[in-house]
C-alpha positions in Angstrom: 154.1 40.9 188.0 150.7 39.3 188.0 150.4 35.8 186.6 147.6 35.1 184.1 146.0 31.9 184.9 143.7 29.7 182.9 140.5 31.3 184.4 141.5 34.8 183.3 142.1 33.5 179.7 138.7 31.8 179.8 136.9 35.0 180.9 138.5 36.9 178.1 137.6 34.2 175.6 134.0 34.2 176.9 133.7 38.0 176.6 135.0 37.8 173.0 132.6 35.0 172.2 129.6 37.0 173.6 130.6 40.0 171.5 130.9 37.8 168.4 127.4 36.4 169.0 125.9 39.9 169.3 127.6 41.0 166.1 126.4 37.9 164.3 122.8 38.5 165.5 123.0 42.1 164.2 124.3 40.9 160.9 121.5 38.3 160.7 118.9 40.9 161.4 120.2 43.1 158.6 120.3 40.2 156.2 116.7 39.2 157.0 115.6 42.8 156.5 117.3 43.0 153.1 115.8 39.6 152.1 112.3 40.7 153.1 112.7 43.9 151.1 113.9 42.0 148.0 111.0 39.5 148.2 108.5 42.4 148.6 110.0 44.2 145.6 109.9 41.0 143.5 106.3 40.5 144.4 105.4 44.1 143.4 107.3 43.6 140.2 105.4 40.4 139.4 102.1 42.1 140.0 103.1 45.0 137.8 104.2 42.6 135.0 100.9 40.8 135.2 98.9 44.1 135.0 101.0 45.2 132.0 100.5 41.9 130.2 96.8 42.2 130.8 96.6 45.7 129.5 98.7 44.8 126.5 96.3 42.0 125.7 93.4 44.5 125.9 95.2 47.0 123.7 95.9 44.3 121.0 92.5 42.8 120.8 89.4 44.9 120.3 87.0 42.0 121.0 88.7 41.4 124.3 88.5 45.1 125.2 84.8 45.2 124.4 84.1 42.1 126.6 86.2 43.6 129.4 84.4 46.9 129.3 81.0 45.3 129.2 82.0 43.2 132.3 83.0 46.4 134.1 79.7 48.0 133.4 77.9 44.9 134.6 80.0 44.8 137.8 79.3 48.5 138.5 75.6 47.9 138.1 75.7 44.9 140.5 77.6 46.9 143.1 75.2 49.8 142.8 72.3 47.4 143.4 74.0 46.1 146.6 74.0 49.6 148.1 76.3 52.1 149.7 77.3 49.7 152.5 79.4 47.6 150.1 80.8 50.7 148.5 81.9 52.0 151.9 83.6 48.8 152.9 85.4 48.6 149.5 86.6 52.1 149.7 88.0 51.9 153.2 91.4 51.0 151.9 92.0 48.1 154.2 91.7 44.4 153.6 93.0 41.9 156.2 95.1 44.6 157.8 96.9 45.5 154.6 96.5 49.0 153.1 95.3 49.3 149.6 94.4 52.3 147.5 90.7 53.2 147.9 88.4 51.7 145.3 85.7 54.1 144.1 82.8 52.5 142.4 80.4 54.5 140.2 77.1 55.4 141.9 
């Protein structure tokens, strides 16, 4: 019968430790991914809440709605005066590498 010496026990313990480190790194990666998704969802929800609050304010106040619509008309006229170059860059759907829905300005 073969004797198990301290070196063999050390090798087994080292192998088990290496496997544990790999498992913990995989677990850490999953947790970071879940946290990133949760933060992203929270950010989108915050933006949606702000937009809803803004639209609710417009719906409840006719003077505010009138001022907002006049501002949009003025903005559209200013962009039309700048020319199609600005319109093309705004409708490309990209800003700092992030994708956004295309913005179409009136001609």
